[in-house]
N, C-alpha and C positions, 0 to 999 in steps of 0.2 A: 481649518476643518480637515478631518481625516476621511479618506475614501478607501473602502476595502474592495479589492478586485480579485477575481478568480478566473484563470484562463484554462480552458478544457482542451488539452492536447491529446489527440488519439489518432488511430489509423482507421479511416473510413473504409467500409467494404466497397468493392468495385462493381459498378453497374447498377442499373435501375432495380434489379432484383434484390439489391442490398439496402434499398432506401428504408424499408421498415426496420431492419436490424440497426441501421445507423441512427434512426430516430429513437429507437429504444435505448441505445447506448448514450445518446445525448441526454435523454430524459433522466436516465440513471445518474449520469455525472452531475447534472444540475441538482437533482434531489440530494445527492451526496454532499455537494458543496453547501447546500442550504441546511443540511441536517447537523452540521458541526456547530460548535460554539462560535467559531469564526464565521459570521454570516456576511457574505459579500454584498456590496451595494451594486456591483456590476459584474456580470458573467459574460465572458467572451467565448466564442466558438471559432474554429478555423475556417478557412476557405474550403469549398468543395466537400463539406461535411456530410451532405445528404447522400452523395455517391461520387467517389473518385472515378475518373475515366481510365480505361485501360489504354495507356499510351505506348505499350510495348510493341515490338515488331510482330508479335503473335496475335494482336487484337483482331477479333473477328469482324468488328464494326468500326467504321471511321469515327473520329471524334465528334463530327456533326451528328451522325446517326445515334451515337450514344447520348449526346446531349438532348436530342429530340425526345428520347425515352425518359430522360430524367427531369425535364423542365416542369415547372408548375406555375401557378399564378399567386398573387398576393393573398388570395383566400384559400390557398392549397394547404395540404396536410402539414408541411414543415413549418410554415409561418404561423398557422393557427395553433400548433402545438407549443411553439415558443411564446405566443401571446398568452395562452392558458397558464403556462408555468410562470411567466413574469407577473401576471396578476395574482396567482396563488401565493407566490413568495414575496410579492411586493419588491421586485428587484429589476434593475435595468438589465436587458439582454442585448448584447452585440451579436447579431445572428449570423456572423460569418459570411460566407459567399454562397449564394444559391442561384441556380439557373431559372430566372423568372421571365415569363412572357407577360408583357405589360400592355396597358390599354392602347398604346400606339401600334400594337401588332408585332413589335420587335422583342427579341429575347436579349436579356442583359445578365451579366454576372453581378448580382446585386447583394449589397450589404444592408440588411434590414436592421434598424435599431428600434427596440421596443421599450417603452417606458414602464414604470412600476405599476401602472393601471392596466397593462396589457394592450396598450394602444400603440400603433405604429407611429413612432415619432418622426422617422425619416427613412428614406430609401436612397442609398448611394449606389450608383451604377459605375462599375470599374471604368476608369477613364483611359487607361493605357492597357492595351491588350498585347499579349505575346505573339506577334506576327510570326516569329521564327518557329513556333510550334503550332501555328494555325488557330490560335484562340479567336482571332478576328473572323474566322469562318463560322465559329459557333455563336458569337455574340456581337451585338451592336456596341458601339463606343458610347460610354457615358459622357455627360456634359460638364463634369467638374465638381467643385466642392459642394457638399451638403452638410453644413454645420448643424449641430444638435445642441440646444440649450438644456442644461441639467442644473440641479441644485448645487452641483460642484463646480460649474463653469461649462464652457463650450467644449464639446468633444468633436473630434474630426475623424470621420470614418474614411478608410481607404480599403484597398484590396491588393495584397501581394506585390505584383509587379510595379504598382504605383509608388512603392517605397523608393524606387530608383529616380524619381522625378521630383526634385526639390522645388521646382517652379509651382507645382500643384500644392505641395505642402506649405510653401511660403504664403500662398494666398489664404490658407486656413489660419496661419499664424497672424497675418496682418489683420484678420478679422477677430482676433482675440482668443483663438482656440488654445486650450491648456493641455488637452489630452489627445494624442494621436492613436487611433485604434487600427491595427494592421492584421486582419486575419490573412493567413497565407497557406499555400501549398508550395513551399519553396524547395526547389529540387536542383539548384545550380551549384552554388559554392557556399559552404558554411561560413567561411571567413568573411565573404562579402555580406552575407545576411547579418552577421553580428556588427560589422563596421557600419553598414548602412543605417541600421537602427540607432546606433550610438551617434552617428553623424547627424541624423535628422533631429535627435533630441538636443544636441548641442547647438546646431544652426538655428533652431526655432525656439529654444529654451522652453521646452514642454516635455511632459511625460510621454513616453512611447510604450504602448502595450502591444506586443506582437505575439500572436497565437497561431501556431503552425500545426499542420498534420505531420505525422511521423510514420516511420516504418517503410516497408517495401510494398510495391504495387506491380504485379500481383503478389499476394502474401506468401506464396510458397517459396519465394526467394529470400525469406527473412534471414538476416545475418550475412548474406552474401556480399562480397565487396563490389562496389559499383565502379564503372569506368569513367575516366576523365579525359577530355581532349587537351590539345596543346595550350589552349587558352585558360585551362583550369576550370572548365565547366563540365558538369556531368553530361555524358552522352545519353541523350534521351531515347533514341530509337534503337534500343537494345532489348534484352530479355525482360528487363524490369526497370523501374525507377525507384530510387531511394529518396524519400521525403525527409528533410533535414531535422524536423522537430525544432528543438532548442528555442522553445517559446521563452520570451524574456520580458522583463519590465525594467525600463531605463528611466532615470530621473532627468530633470532639465539641465543637469551638468554633464550628462552622458555616462553617469555611473550605473552599472548594472546592479539593480536592487535584488533581482531574483532571476534565475535561469535554470532550465532543466536540460536533460540530454535528449535522446530520441526515443524515450519510452512513453507509454501512455500514462498520464497523470493530470492532476489539477494543481496548477501553480498559483500561489496566492501571495499577496503583498498588501500592505497598508500604506497609502500615499498621503503625505502631508500636502494638501492642495495649495496651501499658502506658499509653498516653496517656489512655484512658478513666478508669482509676483515678486518674491524676494530676489530671485535670480535676475529677473528682468529689470529690477531697480538698480542692479549693480552695473555690470558692463552689458548694456542692451544692444545687441547686434541689430535688432529690428530698427532701432532709432537711427542707425547709421546707413540704412539703405538709401541708395541714390538711383531710383528707377529711371530718372531722366537721362542717365548716361549709358544705360544698358542697351546693347545692340538688339534690335528686334530679330526674332527668329524668322527664317524664310526657308522654304523647301522647294 
């Protein structure tokens, strides 16, 4: 079976006042993707698409204060817009990352997956938060895997920083997931981004779809070089942040099927979904796991 996918990479506007503009841009990109002869079965959005936070040293509000202004609930404008578009075009939508206040009273960075009928199939809450930039001050921690059954097989939603944690991804793999979906606002190291995505595909013998934001935040610094520290990571607390973009689609052998740079675009590919089973019938790393000998984590 073949599965067509489309990843919408763009530069979200900064702050709550840009939410409507960002929604309009997402609506236009989804409509454009569905208006072509190539009609995707799944559309992906990046993390923080409704509104990027101003993380520069010139920010007038703290990250928590900005997130307070941007949050919504599952019946809010961003999610309902995606539900309407999914139902209209009969397409799966991977709704990126949104700041959602949930029924337990806590706010999460949530990846909402919507099915072809416009129904919420699952909500994955980001399990690993970037403490080193204060993300844990803005959000509560998610509780782990939320696999989603589709006609193509099980998809495994993550969010950005989660890509660094193979333990979480392995649990999806052990449950039979074939597609790892990684919306991101990746701003550290481009080489790490690419290698992490390929490694997760190889280790788990699954397709990895990684959709990122791109460009500079704030936007007036477009094209300016960004600064790196001695560890090869972008220095965040500067005049601006550069988001890496480079959305990509990687097959179960780790081969990059499609990749873009840091410009706004829609990245497409057609996946042979049978390839996962073919690869796993070969040298299956999963069958060689020996969890009984692995050291338990302690902190």
